[in-house]
PDB file of N, CA, C and O in Angstrom, chain B, residues numbered from 101:
ATOM      1  N   MET B 101       0.941  -1.237  -0.084  1.00  0.00           N
ATOM      2  CA  MET B 101      -0.020   0.239  -0.014  1.00  0.00           C
ATOM      3  C   MET B 101       0.952   1.230   0.043  1.00  0.00           C
ATOM      4  O   MET B 101       1.930   1.273   0.789  1.00  0.00           O
ATOM      5  N   ARG B 102       0.508   2.232  -1.032  1.00  0.00           N
ATOM      6  CA  ARG B 102       1.475   3.271  -0.953  1.00  0.00           C
ATOM      7  C   ARG B 102       1.204   4.489   0.066  1.00  0.00           C
ATOM      8  O   ARG B 102       0.010   4.779   0.152  1.00  0.00           O
ATOM      9  N   GLU B 103       1.791   5.004   0.594  1.00  0.00           N
ATOM     10  CA  GLU B 103       1.628   5.935   1.832  1.00  0.00           C
ATOM     11  C   GLU B 103       1.629   7.562   1.227  1.00  0.00           C
ATOM     12  O   GLU B 103       2.651   7.904   0.631  1.00  0.00           O
ATOM     13  N   ASN B 104       0.812   8.298   1.329  1.00  0.00           N
ATOM     14  CA  ASN B 104       0.479   9.681   1.237  1.00  0.00           C
ATOM     15  C   ASN B 104       0.678  10.614   2.269  1.00  0.00           C
ATOM     16  O   ASN B 104       0.144  11.713   2.123  1.00  0.00           O
ATOM     17  N   ARG B 105       1.369  10.389   3.333  1.00  0.00           N
ATOM     18  CA  ARG B 105       1.117  10.983   4.334  1.00  0.00           C
ATOM     19  C   ARG B 105       2.029  12.355   4.420  1.00  0.00           C
ATOM     20  O   ARG B 105       3.182  12.200   4.018  1.00  0.00           O
ATOM     21  N   ARG B 106       1.638  13.847   4.946  1.00  0.00           N
ATOM     22  CA  ARG B 106       2.191  14.826   4.752  1.00  0.00           C
ATOM     23  C   ARG B 106       3.346  14.575   5.618  1.00  0.00           C
ATOM     24  O   ARG B 106       4.436  14.921   5.161  1.00  0.00           O
ATOM     25  N   ASP B 107       3.319  14.078   6.698  1.00  0.00           N
ATOM     26  CA  ASP B 107       4.359  14.222   8.143  1.00  0.00           C
ATOM     27  C   ASP B 107       5.119  12.466   8.197  1.00  0.00           C
ATOM     28  O   ASP B 107       4.535  11.386   8.114  1.00  0.00           O
ATOM     29  N   GLU B 108       6.475  12.737   8.351  1.00  0.00           N
ATOM     30  CA  GLU B 108       6.857  11.508   8.933  1.00  0.00           C
ATOM     31  C   GLU B 108       5.977  10.875  10.253  1.00  0.00           C
ATOM     32  O   GLU B 108       5.621  11.857  10.904  1.00  0.00           O
ATOM     33  N   ARG B 109       5.564   9.829  10.802  1.00  0.00           N
ATOM     34  CA  ARG B 109       5.153   8.853  11.837  1.00  0.00           C
ATOM     35  C   ARG B 109       6.420   8.787  12.824  1.00  0.00           C
ATOM     36  O   ARG B 109       7.539   8.636  12.335  1.00  0.00           O
ATOM     37  N   TYR B 110       6.303   8.863  13.747  1.00  0.00           N
ATOM     38  CA  TYR B 110       7.022   8.403  14.587  1.00  0.00           C
ATOM     39  C   TYR B 110       6.596   7.439  15.912  1.00  0.00           C
ATOM     40  O   TYR B 110       5.621   7.753  16.595  1.00  0.00           O
ATOM     41  N   PRO B 111       7.277   6.432  16.170  1.00  0.00           N
ATOM     42  CA  PRO B 111       6.284   5.306  17.202  1.00  0.00           C
ATOM     43  C   PRO B 111       6.624   5.897  18.413  1.00  0.00           C
ATOM     44  O   PRO B 111       7.781   6.240  18.654  1.00  0.00           O
ATOM     45  N   ILE B 112       5.453   6.080  19.405  1.00  0.00           N
ATOM     46  CA  ILE B 112       5.366   6.611  20.639  1.00  0.00           C
ATOM     47  C   ILE B 112       4.341   6.462  21.493  1.00  0.00           C
ATOM     48  O   ILE B 112       3.299   7.091  21.306  1.00  0.00           O
ATOM     49  N   THR B 113       4.457   5.799  22.314  1.00  0.00           N
ATOM     50  CA  THR B 113       3.220   5.381  23.396  1.00  0.00           C
ATOM     51  C   THR B 113       3.122   6.499  24.522  1.00  0.00           C
ATOM     52  O   THR B 113       4.109   6.934  25.115  1.00  0.00           O
ATOM     53  N   VAL B 114       2.093   6.825  24.697  1.00  0.00           N
ATOM     54  CA  VAL B 114       1.954   7.811  25.691  1.00  0.00           C
ATOM     55  C   VAL B 114       0.375   7.706  25.943  1.00  0.00           C
ATOM     56  O   VAL B 114      -0.454   7.490  25.059  1.00  0.00           O
ATOM     57  N   GLU B 115       0.135   7.875  27.144  1.00  0.00           N
ATOM     58  CA  GLU B 115      -1.738   8.086  27.523  1.00  0.00           C
ATOM     59  C   GLU B 115      -2.184   9.402  26.976  1.00  0.00           C
ATOM     60  O   GLU B 115      -1.527  10.432  27.123  1.00  0.00           O
ATOM     61  N   VAL B 116      -3.247   9.339  26.383  1.00  0.00           N
ATOM     62  CA  VAL B 116      -3.848  10.429  26.031  1.00  0.00           C
ATOM     63  C   VAL B 116      -5.414  10.570  26.462  1.00  0.00           C
ATOM     64  O   VAL B 116      -6.198   9.622  26.518  1.00  0.00           O
ATOM     65  N   GLU B 117      -5.695  11.794  26.727  1.00  0.00           N
ATOM     66  CA  GLU B 117      -7.206  11.885  27.116  1.00  0.00           C
ATOM     67  C   GLU B 117      -7.886  12.217  26.008  1.00  0.00           C
ATOM     68  O   GLU B 117      -7.426  13.154  25.355  1.00  0.00           O
ATOM     69  N   VAL B 118      -9.097  11.562  25.535  1.00  0.00           N
ATOM     70  CA  VAL B 118      -9.841  11.933  24.618  1.00  0.00           C
ATOM     71  C   VAL B 118     -11.339  12.346  24.662  1.00  0.00           C
ATOM     72  O   VAL B 118     -12.249  11.531  24.814  1.00  0.00           O
ATOM     73  N   MET B 119     -11.514  13.698  24.514  1.00  0.00           N
ATOM     74  CA  MET B 119     -12.756  14.231  24.925  1.00  0.00           C
ATOM     75  C   MET B 119     -13.818  14.741  23.819  1.00  0.00           C
ATOM     76  O   MET B 119     -13.374  15.566  23.020  1.00  0.00           O
ATOM     77  N   ILE B 120     -15.082  14.373  23.686  1.00  0.00           N
ATOM     78  CA  ILE B 120     -15.752  14.955  22.421  1.00  0.00           C
ATOM     79  C   ILE B 120     -16.596  16.034  23.230  1.00  0.00           C
ATOM     80  O   ILE B 120     -17.051  15.848  24.358  1.00  0.00           O
ATOM     81  N   PRO B 121     -16.722  17.119  22.521  1.00  0.00           N
ATOM     82  CA  PRO B 121     -17.062  18.031  23.425  1.00  0.00           C
ATOM     83  C   PRO B 121     -18.865  18.114  22.938  1.00  0.00           C
ATOM     84  O   PRO B 121     -19.257  18.031  21.775  1.00  0.00           O
ATOM     85  N   GLY B 122     -19.532  18.251  23.855  1.00  0.00           N
ATOM     86  CA  GLY B 122     -20.925  18.171  23.886  1.00  0.00           C
ATOM     87  C   GLY B 122     -21.545  16.643  23.931  1.00  0.00           C
ATOM     88  O   GLY B 122     -22.736  16.387  23.749  1.00  0.00           O
ATOM     89  N   PHE B 123     -20.673  15.828  24.166  1.00  0.00           N
ATOM     90  CA  PHE B 123     -21.007  14.539  24.122  1.00  0.00           C
ATOM     91  C   PHE B 123     -20.876  13.812  25.349  1.00  0.00           C
ATOM     92  O   PHE B 123     -21.843  13.331  25.940  1.00  0.00           O
ATOM     93  N   TRP B 124     -19.558  13.719  25.779  1.00  0.00           N
ATOM     94  CA  TRP B 124     -18.944  13.051  27.334  1.00  0.00           C
ATOM     95  C   TRP B 124     -18.938  14.279  28.020  1.00  0.00           C
ATOM     96  O   TRP B 124     -17.902  14.941  27.956  1.00  0.00           O
ATOM     97  N   LYS B 125     -19.914  14.724  28.678  1.00  0.00           N
ATOM     98  CA  LYS B 125     -19.951  15.778  29.358  1.00  0.00           C
ATOM     99  C   LYS B 125     -19.135  15.530  30.939  1.00  0.00           C
ATOM    100  O   LYS B 125     -19.488  14.843  31.897  1.00  0.00           O
ATOM    101  N   LYS B 126     -18.052  16.302  30.763  1.00  0.00           N
ATOM    102  CA  LYS B 126     -17.089  15.837  31.782  1.00  0.00           C
ATOM    103  C   LYS B 126     -16.152  14.555  31.902  1.00  0.00           C
ATOM    104  O   LYS B 126     -15.138  14.302  32.554  1.00  0.00           O
ATOM    105  N   ARG B 127     -16.856  13.927  31.079  1.00  0.00           N
ATOM    106  CA  ARG B 127     -16.388  12.208  30.790  1.00  0.00           C
ATOM    107  C   ARG B 127     -15.266  12.275  30.181  1.00  0.00           C
ATOM    108  O   ARG B 127     -15.181  13.163  29.332  1.00  0.00           O
ATOM    109  N   LYS B 128     -14.104  11.413  30.396  1.00  0.00           N
ATOM    110  CA  LYS B 128     -12.752  11.373  29.495  1.00  0.00           C
ATOM    111  C   LYS B 128     -12.489  10.051  29.183  1.00  0.00           C
ATOM    112  O   LYS B 128     -12.672   9.177  30.031  1.00  0.00           O
ATOM    113  N   ARG B 129     -12.099   9.805  28.116  1.00  0.00           N
ATOM    114  CA  ARG B 129     -11.532   8.315  27.869  1.00  0.00           C
ATOM    115  C   ARG B 129      -9.951   8.533  27.803  1.00  0.00           C
ATOM    116  O   ARG B 129      -9.409   9.554  27.379  1.00  0.00           O
ATOM    117  N   VAL B 130      -9.267   7.329  28.326  1.00  0.00           N
ATOM    118  CA  VAL B 130      -7.584   7.468  28.154  1.00  0.00           C
ATOM    119  C   VAL B 130      -7.412   6.321  27.402  1.00  0.00           C
ATOM    120  O   VAL B 130      -7.840   5.191  27.636  1.00  0.00           O
ATOM    121  N   LEU B 131      -6.622   6.792  26.305  1.00  0.00           N
ATOM    122  CA  LEU B 131      -6.293   5.762  25.426  1.00  0.00           C
ATOM    123  C   LEU B 131      -4.840   5.776  25.231  1.00  0.00           C
ATOM    124  O   LEU B 131      -4.170   6.590  25.866  1.00  0.00           O
ATOM    125  N   ARG B 132      -4.220   4.860  24.322  1.00  0.00           N
ATOM    126  CA  ARG B 132      -2.895   4.814  24.287  1.00  0.00           C
ATOM    127  C   ARG B 132      -2.438   5.285  22.581  1.00  0.00           C
ATOM    128  O   ARG B 132      -3.218   5.064  21.655  1.00  0.00           O
ATOM    129  N   THR B 133      -1.314   5.834  22.400  1.00  0.00           N
ATOM    130  CA  THR B 133      -1.002   6.461  21.144  1.00  0.00           C
ATOM    131  C   THR B 133      -0.119   5.127  20.707  1.00  0.00           C
ATOM    132  O   THR B 133       0.582   4.523  21.518  1.00  0.00           O
ATOM    133  N   LEU B 134      -0.272   4.686  19.078  1.00  0.00           N
ATOM    134  CA  LEU B 134       0.823   3.879  18.623  1.00  0.00           C
ATOM    135  C   LEU B 134       1.798   4.450  18.056  1.00  0.00           C
ATOM    136  O   LEU B 134       2.915   3.940  18.152  1.00  0.00           O
ATOM    137  N   ASP B 135       1.565   5.890  17.184  1.00  0.00           N
ATOM    138  CA  ASP B 135       2.425   6.708  16.668  1.00  0.00           C
ATOM    139  C   ASP B 135       2.096   8.180  16.626  1.00  0.00           C
ATOM    140  O   ASP B 135       1.058   8.557  17.170  1.00  0.00           O
ATOM    141  N   MET B 136       2.875   9.026  16.038  1.00  0.00           N
ATOM    142  CA  MET B 136       2.323  10.482  16.196  1.00  0.00           C
ATOM    143  C   MET B 136       3.365  10.864  15.078  1.00  0.00           C
ATOM    144  O   MET B 136       4.413  10.330  14.714  1.00  0.00           O
ATOM    145  N   SER B 137       2.603  12.122  14.620  1.00  0.00           N
ATOM    146  CA  SER B 137       3.225  12.965  13.578  1.00  0.00           C
ATOM    147  C   SER B 137       3.140  14.421  14.005  1.00  0.00           C
ATOM    148  O   SER B 137       2.934  14.798  15.159  1.00  0.00           O
ATOM    149  N   ASN B 138       3.354  15.330  12.758  1.00  0.00           N
ATOM    150  CA  ASN B 138       3.251  16.762  13.621  1.00  0.00           C
ATOM    151  C   ASN B 138       1.579  16.995  12.867  1.00  0.00           C
ATOM    152  O   ASN B 138       1.085  18.102  13.083  1.00  0.00           O
ATOM    153  N   SER B 139       1.058  16.381  12.340  1.00  0.00           N
ATOM    154  CA  SER B 139      -0.241  16.359  11.897  1.00  0.00           C
ATOM    155  C   SER B 139      -1.399  15.325  12.339  1.00  0.00           C
ATOM    156  O   SER B 139      -2.541  15.164  11.908  1.00  0.00           O
ATOM    157  N   GLY B 140      -0.811  14.811  13.163  1.00  0.00           N
ATOM    158  CA  GLY B 140      -1.661  13.535  13.732  1.00  0.00           C
ATOM    159  C   GLY B 140      -1.379  12.532  14.773  1.00  0.00           C
ATOM    160  O   GLY B 140      -0.332  12.549  15.420  1.00  0.00           O
ATOM    161  N   VAL B 141      -2.204  11.758  14.919  1.00  0.00           N
ATOM    162  CA  VAL B 141      -1.701  10.437  15.898  1.00  0.00           C
ATOM    163  C   VAL B 141      -2.785   9.339  15.634  1.00  0.00           C
ATOM    164  O   VAL B 141      -3.900   9.487  15.133  1.00  0.00           O
ATOM    165  N   PHE B 142      -2.123   8.092  16.140  1.00  0.00           N
ATOM    166  CA  PHE B 142      -2.936   6.853  15.667  1.00  0.00           C
ATOM    167  C   PHE B 142      -3.245   6.634  17.351  1.00  0.00           C
ATOM    168  O   PHE B 142      -2.438   6.664  18.280  1.00  0.00           O
ATOM    169  N   LEU B 143      -4.276   6.473  17.366  1.00  0.00           N
ATOM    170  CA  LEU B 143      -4.739   5.942  19.159  1.00  0.00           C
ATOM    171  C   LEU B 143      -5.144   4.257  18.907  1.00  0.00           C
ATOM    172  O   LEU B 143      -5.621   3.648  17.950  1.00  0.00           O
ATOM    173  N   GLU B 144      -4.750   3.908  20.109  1.00  0.00           N
ATOM    174  CA  GLU B 144      -5.328   2.386  20.021  1.00  0.00           C
ATOM    175  C   GLU B 144      -6.346   2.224  20.931  1.00  0.00           C
ATOM    176  O   GLU B 144      -6.495   2.674  22.067  1.00  0.00           O
ATOM    177  N   CYS B 145      -7.250   1.261  20.011  1.00  0.00           N
ATOM    178  CA  CYS B 145      -8.583   1.080  20.381  1.00  0.00           C
ATOM    179  C   CYS B 145      -9.222  -0.134  19.619  1.00  0.00           C
ATOM    180  O   CYS B 145      -9.018  -0.379  18.430  1.00  0.00           O
ATOM    181  N   ASP B 146     -10.083  -0.918  20.526  1.00  0.00           N
ATOM    182  CA  ASP B 146     -10.698  -1.816  19.670  1.00  0.00           C
ATOM    183  C   ASP B 146     -11.679  -1.415  18.832  1.00  0.00           C
ATOM    184  O   ASP B 146     -12.203  -0.310  18.975  1.00  0.00           O
ATOM    185  N   GLY B 147     -12.076  -2.347  17.768  1.00  0.00           N
ATOM    186  CA  GLY B 147     -13.164  -1.922  16.728  1.00  0.00           C
ATOM    187  C   GLY B 147     -14.449  -1.498  17.700  1.00  0.00           C
ATOM    188  O   GLY B 147     -14.951  -0.442  17.315  1.00  0.00           O
ATOM    189  N   LYS B 148     -15.019  -2.004  18.729  1.00  0.00           N
ATOM    190  CA  LYS B 148     -16.233  -1.419  19.386  1.00  0.00           C
ATOM    191  C   LYS B 148     -15.699   0.084  20.377  1.00  0.00           C
ATOM    192  O   LYS B 148     -16.589   0.616  21.040  1.00  0.00           O
ATOM    193  N   SER B 149     -14.616   0.555  20.423  1.00  0.00           N
ATOM    194  CA  SER B 149     -14.608   1.492  21.261  1.00  0.00           C
ATOM    195  C   SER B 149     -13.893   2.896  20.461  1.00  0.00           C
ATOM    196  O   SER B 149     -13.527   3.991  20.889  1.00  0.00           O
ATOM    197  N   CYS B 150     -13.899   2.378  19.336  1.00  0.00           N
ATOM    198  CA  CYS B 150     -13.208   3.353  18.182  1.00  0.00           C
ATOM    199  C   CYS B 150     -14.299   4.428  17.870  1.00  0.00           C
ATOM    200  O   CYS B 150     -15.498   4.153  17.892  1.00  0.00           O
ATOM    201  N   LEU B 151     -13.935   5.348  17.653  1.00  0.00           N
ATOM    202  CA  LEU B 151     -15.474   6.538  17.494  1.00  0.00           C
ATOM    203  C   LEU B 151     -15.443   6.554  15.897  1.00  0.00           C
ATOM    204  O   LEU B 151     -14.380   6.264  15.347  1.00  0.00           O
ATOM    205  N   PRO B 152     -16.507   6.865  15.167  1.00  0.00           N
ATOM    206  CA  PRO B 152     -16.715   6.913  13.667  1.00  0.00           C
ATOM    207  C   PRO B 152     -15.843   7.825  12.974  1.00  0.00           C
ATOM    208  O   PRO B 152     -15.631   8.930  13.474  1.00  0.00           O
ATOM    209  N   VAL B 153     -15.264   7.466  11.787  1.00  0.00           N
ATOM    210  CA  VAL B 153     -14.837   8.398  11.018  1.00  0.00           C
ATOM    211  C   VAL B 153     -15.714   9.852  10.963  1.00  0.00           C
ATOM    212  O   VAL B 153     -16.931   9.881  10.776  1.00  0.00           O
ATOM    213  N   GLY B 154     -14.849  11.075  11.165  1.00  0.00           N
ATOM    214  CA  GLY B 154     -15.791  12.192  10.877  1.00  0.00           C
ATOM    215  C   GLY B 154     -16.136  13.360  12.224  1.00  0.00           C
ATOM    216  O   GLY B 154     -16.531  14.524  12.273  1.00  0.00           O
ATOM    217  N   THR B 155     -15.682  12.163  13.373  1.00  0.00           N
ATOM    218  CA  THR B 155     -16.232  12.523  14.468  1.00  0.00           C
ATOM    219  C   THR B 155     -15.004  13.846  14.871  1.00  0.00           C
ATOM    220  O   THR B 155     -13.951  14.097  14.284  1.00  0.00           O
ATOM    221  N   GLU B 156     -15.428  14.319  15.714  1.00  0.00           N
ATOM    222  CA  GLU B 156     -14.145  15.785  15.972  1.00  0.00           C
ATOM    223  C   GLU B 156     -14.409  15.554  17.644  1.00  0.00           C
ATOM    224  O   GLU B 156     -15.352  15.259  18.378  1.00  0.00           O
ATOM    225  N   LEU B 157     -13.048  15.863  17.757  1.00  0.00           N
ATOM    226  CA  LEU B 157     -12.734  15.303  19.514  1.00  0.00           C
ATOM    227  C   LEU B 157     -11.299  16.402  19.716  1.00  0.00           C
ATOM    228  O   LEU B 157     -10.611  17.142  19.014  1.00  0.00           O
ATOM    229  N   GLU B 158     -11.396  15.898  21.317  1.00  0.00           N
ATOM    230  CA  GLU B 158     -10.034  16.822  21.740  1.00  0.00           C
ATOM    231  C   GLU B 158      -9.264  16.093  22.170  1.00  0.00           C
ATOM    232  O   GLU B 158      -9.840  15.197  22.788  1.00  0.00           O
ATOM    233  N   VAL B 159      -7.967  15.972  22.171  1.00  0.00           N
ATOM    234  CA  VAL B 159      -6.760  15.278  22.633  1.00  0.00           C
ATOM    235  C   VAL B 159      -6.045  15.755  23.489  1.00  0.00           C
ATOM    236  O   VAL B 159      -5.880  16.944  23.216  1.00  0.00           O
ATOM    237  N   ARG B 160      -5.367  15.395  24.653  1.00  0.00           N
ATOM    238  CA  ARG B 160      -4.627  15.963  25.495  1.00  0.00           C
ATOM    239  C   ARG B 160      -3.435  14.766  25.951  1.00  0.00           C
ATOM    240  O   ARG B 160      -3.798  13.598  26.092  1.00  0.00           O
ATOM    241  N   ILE B 161      -2.465  15.036  26.095  1.00  0.00           N
ATOM    242  CA  ILE B 161      -1.513  14.085  26.711  1.00  0.00           C
ATOM    243  C   ILE B 161      -1.831  14.257  28.406  1.00  0.00           C
ATOM    244  O   ILE B 161      -1.849  15.336  28.998  1.00  0.00           O
ATOM    245  N   SER B 162      -2.078  12.888  29.024  1.00  0.00           N
ATOM    246  CA  SER B 162      -2.404  12.328  30.127  1.00  0.00           C
ATOM    247  C   SER B 162      -1.368  12.770  31.249  1.00  0.00           C
ATOM    248  O   SER B 162      -0.357  12.068  31.235  1.00  0.00           O
ATOM    249  N   GLY B 163      -1.375  13.564  32.020  1.00  0.00           N
ATOM    250  CA  GLY B 163      -0.454  14.001  33.251  1.00  0.00           C
ATOM    251  C   GLY B 163       0.137  15.485  32.489  1.00  0.00           C
ATOM    252  O   GLY B 163      -0.213  15.959  31.408  1.00  0.00           O
ATOM    253  N   PRO B 164       0.995  15.926  33.319  1.00  0.00           N
ATOM    254  CA  PRO B 164       1.913  17.131  33.189  1.00  0.00           C
ATOM    255  C   PRO B 164       2.879  16.854  31.978  1.00  0.00           C
ATOM    256  O   PRO B 164       2.876  15.684  31.597  1.00  0.00           O
ATOM    257  N   VAL B 165       3.508  17.520  31.465  1.00  0.00           N
ATOM    258  CA  VAL B 165       4.364  17.695  30.258  1.00  0.00           C
ATOM    259  C   VAL B 165       5.500  18.863  30.730  1.00  0.00           C
ATOM    260  O   VAL B 165       5.207  20.042  30.531  1.00  0.00           O
ATOM    261  N   GLY B 166       6.425  18.621  31.178  1.00  0.00           N
ATOM    262  CA  GLY B 166       7.399  19.333  31.329  1.00  0.00           C
ATOM    263  C   GLY B 166       7.067  20.692  32.483  1.00  0.00           C
ATOM    264  O   GLY B 166       7.495  21.846  32.495  1.00  0.00           O
ATOM    265  N   GLY B 167       6.033  19.894  33.485  1.00  0.00           N
ATOM    266  CA  GLY B 167       5.673  20.809  34.571  1.00  0.00           C
ATOM    267  C   GLY B 167       4.410  21.404  34.550  1.00  0.00           C
ATOM    268  O   GLY B 167       3.750  21.358  35.588  1.00  0.00           O
ATOM    269  N   ASP B 168       3.750  22.194  33.134  1.00  0.00           N
ATOM    270  CA  ASP B 168       3.111  22.242  32.449  1.00  0.00           C
ATOM    271  C   ASP B 168       1.776  21.480  32.373  1.00  0.00           C
ATOM    272  O   ASP B 168       1.773  20.250  32.347  1.00  0.00           O
ATOM    273  N   ALA B 169       0.742  22.139  32.339  1.00  0.00           N
ATOM    274  CA  ALA B 169      -0.435  21.468  31.983  1.00  0.00           C
ATOM    275  C   ALA B 169      -0.394  21.358  30.137  1.00  0.00           C
ATOM    276  O   ALA B 169      -0.135  22.276  29.359  1.00  0.00           O
ATOM    277  N   PRO B 170      -0.728  19.982  29.821  1.00  0.00           N
ATOM    278  CA  PRO B 170      -0.382  19.844  28.363  1.00  0.00           C
ATOM    279  C   PRO B 170      -1.759  20.481  27.429  1.00  0.00           C
ATOM    280  O   PRO B 170      -2.911  20.074  27.576  1.00  0.00           O
ATOM    281  N   PRO B 171      -1.370  21.473  26.533  1.00  0.00           N
ATOM    282  CA  PRO B 171      -2.793  21.700  25.890  1.00  0.00           C
ATOM    283  C   PRO B 171      -3.923  20.745  25.131  1.00  0.00           C
ATOM    284  O   PRO B 171      -3.767  19.556  24.851  1.00  0.00           O
ATOM    285  N   VAL B 172      -4.841  21.380  24.926  1.00  0.00           N
ATOM    286  CA  VAL B 172      -5.897  20.474  24.215  1.00  0.00           C
ATOM    287  C   VAL B 172      -5.917  20.711  22.945  1.00  0.00           C
ATOM    288  O   VAL B 172      -6.053  21.840  22.476  1.00  0.00           O
ATOM    289  N   VAL B 173      -5.776  19.605  22.236  1.00  0.00           N
ATOM    290  CA  VAL B 173      -5.765  19.811  20.683  1.00  0.00           C
ATOM    291  C   VAL B 173      -6.998  19.240  19.987  1.00  0.00           C
ATOM    292  O   VAL B 173      -7.345  18.080  20.208  1.00  0.00           O
ATOM    293  N   ARG B 174      -7.739  20.124  19.056  1.00  0.00           N
ATOM    294  CA  ARG B 174      -9.013  19.863  18.377  1.00  0.00           C
ATOM    295  C   ARG B 174      -8.524  18.826  17.472  1.00  0.00           C
ATOM    296  O   ARG B 174      -7.357  18.824  17.080  1.00  0.00           O
ATOM    297  N   ALA B 175      -9.395  17.930  17.125  1.00  0.00           N
ATOM    298  CA  ALA B 175      -8.866  16.704  15.868  1.00  0.00           C
ATOM    299  C   ALA B 175      -9.950  16.226  15.320  1.00  0.00           C
ATOM    300  O   ALA B 175     -11.021  16.614  15.786  1.00  0.00           O
ATOM    301  N   ARG B 176      -9.953  15.291  14.225  1.00  0.00           N
ATOM    302  CA  ARG B 176     -10.946  14.489  13.674  1.00  0.00           C
ATOM    303  C   ARG B 176     -10.479  13.054  13.372  1.00  0.00           C
ATOM    304  O   ARG B 176      -9.279  12.799  13.270  1.00  0.00           O
ATOM    305  N   VAL B 177     -11.549  12.010  13.212  1.00  0.00           N
ATOM    306  CA  VAL B 177     -11.012  10.679  13.164  1.00  0.00           C
ATOM    307  C   VAL B 177     -11.287  10.836  11.659  1.00  0.00           C
ATOM    308  O   VAL B 177     -12.240  11.341  11.066  1.00  0.00           O
ATOM    309  N   VAL B 178     -10.063  10.198  11.185  1.00  0.00           N
ATOM    310  CA  VAL B 178     -10.082   9.947   9.463  1.00  0.00           C
ATOM    311  C   VAL B 178      -9.839   8.606   9.140  1.00  0.00           C
ATOM    312  O   VAL B 178      -9.805   8.348   7.937  1.00  0.00           O
ATOM    313  N   ARG B 179      -9.668   7.725   9.908  1.00  0.00           N
ATOM    314  CA  ARG B 179      -9.613   6.307   9.597  1.00  0.00           C
ATOM    315  C   ARG B 179      -9.704   5.282  10.887  1.00  0.00           C
ATOM    316  O   ARG B 179      -9.172   5.452  11.985  1.00  0.00           O
ATOM    317  N   VAL B 180     -10.460   4.254  10.493  1.00  0.00           N
ATOM    318  CA  VAL B 180     -10.501   3.510  11.712  1.00  0.00           C
ATOM    319  C   VAL B 180     -10.289   2.075  11.353  1.00  0.00           C
ATOM    320  O   VAL B 180     -10.979   1.664  10.420  1.00  0.00           O
ATOM    321  N   THR B 181      -9.349   1.119  11.998  1.00  0.00           N
ATOM    322  CA  THR B 181      -8.753  -0.077  11.316  1.00  0.00           C
ATOM    323  C   THR B 181      -9.433  -1.080  12.669  1.00  0.00           C
ATOM    324  O   THR B 181     -10.369  -0.807  13.419  1.00  0.00           O
ATOM    325  N   GLY B 182      -8.673  -2.146  12.628  1.00  0.00           N
ATOM    326  CA  GLY B 182      -9.125  -3.049  13.662  1.00  0.00           C
ATOM    327  C   GLY B 182      -8.248  -3.121  15.266  1.00  0.00           C
ATOM    328  O   GLY B 182      -8.594  -3.688  16.303  1.00  0.00           O
ATOM    329  N   ASP B 183      -7.030  -2.322  14.973  1.00  0.00           N
ATOM    330  CA  ASP B 183      -6.635  -2.068  16.179  1.00  0.00           C
ATOM    331  C   ASP B 183      -6.669  -0.336  16.630  1.00  0.00           C
ATOM    332  O   ASP B 183      -5.861   0.029  17.484  1.00  0.00           O
ATOM    333  N   GLY B 184      -7.187   0.214  16.301  1.00  0.00           N
ATOM    334  CA  GLY B 184      -7.372   1.606  16.449  1.00  0.00           C
ATOM    335  C   GLY B 184      -7.724   2.968  15.255  1.00  0.00           C
ATOM    336  O   GLY B 184      -8.288   2.733  14.187  1.00  0.00           O
ATOM    337  N   MET B 185      -7.367   4.099  15.588  1.00  0.00           N
ATOM    338  CA  MET B 185      -8.084   5.041  14.767  1.00  0.00           C
ATOM    339  C   MET B 185      -7.074   6.212  14.650  1.00  0.00           C
ATOM    340  O   MET B 185      -6.531   6.667  15.657  1.00  0.00           O
ATOM    341  N   ALA B 186      -6.811   6.727  13.316  1.00  0.00           N
ATOM    342  CA  ALA B 186      -6.150   7.876  12.972  1.00  0.00           C
ATOM    343  C   ALA B 186      -6.812   8.854  13.234  1.00  0.00           C
ATOM    344  O   ALA B 186      -8.029   8.812  13.056  1.00  0.00           O
ATOM    345  N   VAL B 187      -6.205   9.972  13.715  1.00  0.00           N
ATOM    346  CA  VAL B 187      -7.152  11.559  13.720  1.00  0.00           C
ATOM    347  C   VAL B 187      -5.898  12.322  13.222  1.00  0.00           C
ATOM    348  O   VAL B 187      -4.737  11.914  13.244  1.00  0.00           O
ATOM    349  N   VAL B 188      -6.343  13.463  12.786  1.00  0.00           N
ATOM    350  CA  VAL B 188      -5.834  14.488  12.146  1.00  0.00           C
ATOM    351  C   VAL B 188      -5.994  15.676  12.938  1.00  0.00           C
ATOM    352  O   VAL B 188      -7.148  16.069  13.105  1.00  0.00           O
ATOM    353  N   PHE B 189      -5.090  16.291  13.433  1.00  0.00           N
ATOM    354  CA  PHE B 189      -5.112  17.417  14.155  1.00  0.00           C
ATOM    355  C   PHE B 189      -5.908  18.663  13.500  1.00  0.00           C
ATOM    356  O   PHE B 189      -5.443  18.818  12.371  1.00  0.00           O
ATOM    357  N   ILE B 190      -6.773  19.474  13.722  1.00  0.00           N
ATOM    358  CA  ILE B 190      -7.520  20.529  13.165  1.00  0.00           C
ATOM    359  C   ILE B 190      -6.737  21.854  13.507  1.00  0.00           C
ATOM    360  O   ILE B 190      -6.710  22.148  14.702  1.00  0.00           O
ATOM    361  N   PRO B 191      -6.069  22.732  12.582  1.00  0.00           N
ATOM    362  CA  PRO B 191      -5.543  23.832  12.948  1.00  0.00           C
ATOM    363  C   PRO B 191      -6.595  24.827  13.481  1.00  0.00           C
ATOM    364  O   PRO B 191      -7.773  24.846  13.125  1.00  0.00           O
ATOM    365  N   LYS B 192      -5.948  25.754  14.495  1.00  0.00           N
ATOM    366  CA  LYS B 192      -6.863  26.744  15.121  1.00  0.00           C
ATOM    367  C   LYS B 192      -7.535  27.593  14.049  1.00  0.00           C
ATOM    368  O   LYS B 192      -8.333  28.474  14.369  1.00  0.00           O
TER     369      LYS B 192
END
């Protein structure tokens, strides 16, 4: 399969909080990353817990980063596979 990615992906495993504005009020899900790039991240989940393609969400690394609270980044699900979902970051 030919890859048409804008940015190189790097294997990295960290826990991230995933929130859907207006859907999971005050509820967060914690998922693990499989890889990350400047334009998105692949999140590990099984087919039942993955979100549908097109879902907009917010992603934040779980826990402090360098002593500061990590930023919340808007994203959209662009692909779902048997082992997870690919999300692309949405620019401000």
